[in-house]
C-alpha positions, -999 to +999 in steps of 0.1 A: +216-386+489+181-372+496+171-376+460+182-412+461+163-419+493+132-401+481+132-420+448+137-453+465+108-448+489+086-436+460+097-466+439+088-491+467+054-473+471+047-473+434+053-510+433+022-517+453-004-504+428+017-519+400+014-553+416-024-547+419-026-542+381-006-574+376-029-594+399-060-580+382-045-590+348-039-625+362-075-628+374-087-618+339-065-644+322-040-621+307-012-635+329-007-670+342+011-655+371+027-621+378+061-617+361+082-618+393+068-652+401+076-665+365+111-650+366+119-667+400+103-700+389+125-701+358+156-690+377+149-718+403+145-743+374+178-733+359+195-736+393+180-771+398+187-785+363+213-809+376+191-822+403+168-851+396+141-870+414+105-864+424+092-839+449+063-846+471+031-825+470+038-809+504+073-799+494+061-785+461+034-764+479+060-751+504+083-742+475+055-723+458+047-704+490+084-696+495+087-685+459+057-662+463+074-645+493+107-641+474+089-628+444+071-601+464+104-591+481+122-591+447+095-570+431+096-544+459+134-543+458+135-537+421+108-510+424+129-493+451+161-495+431+144-482+400+129-454+421+164-446+434+177-443+398+147-421+390+157-399+420+193-397+409+182-387+373+164-357+388+128-371+387+122-359+422+127-322+412+094-319+393+070-299+415+042-297+389+020-329+391+015-332+354+052-329+347+059-354+375+035-379+360+049-375+325+084-380+337+074-409+359+055-426+330+086-422+308+107-438+335+082-467+339+083-473+302+121-472+302+121-498+331+098-520+311+120-517+279+152-524+298+137-554+316+114-571+291+131-562+258+167-566+269+178-580+303+152-607+310+153-622+275+191-622+274+191-640+308+166-665+294+141-657+322+113-641+301+102-641+265+111-608+246+080-586+242+079-591+204+077-629+209+052-628+238+013-628+237+000-593+230-025-594+259+003-603+284+026-575+270-003-550+273-009-559+309+028-556+318+032-523+300+000-510+318+015-520+351+047-501+343+027-471+333+009-472+367+043-477+384+057-446+366+027-424+372+026-432+409+064-429+412+064-395+396+036-382+420+051-397+451+086-387+444+079-351+434+091-322+455+060-303+468 
C-alpha cells in the first residue's frame, strides 16, 4: 500500500512540470491546446451529438472554463493513477537517482505509448501518433519524458 501511495503522490507531482511543458509547446505553436483539453472537448462533442441548436457566446465561454477545470483535474488524476501503477511495479524501490530517472522515463514513454498509440485513438479521442503532426508528437513525447523523469526522482526511496 505504501508503494501505491508513494507512486500516486509522485505521479500527481510529476504532472505539474509535464503540464508546463505542454503549455510552453502550446505557446510556441506546436499544440493548439494541451491534450487533456482536446480529449475532453472531443468527448463532450460525442456526448452532445444528438443535441442541436445554437449556444450563446456567454454559455460557450462558460463551457470552455468548465472544460479547462475538468481537463486539469483529469490530467492530475491520470498522472496520479499512472504513478500508482509505477509504484506497484516497483518503481519506488530505486534509491539511485540515475536508475530512478531511467525507470521513470521508461514508464513515461510507456504511458505515452499506451495512451497515444492505443487507447485514445481506439476511443476516437485523439489521432494516433503516426497520423499526427510530428511537432505535436514531439511535444507530447517530451512532456511524457519530463513526467517520467520527475516521477522517478520523486517516487524513489532515499
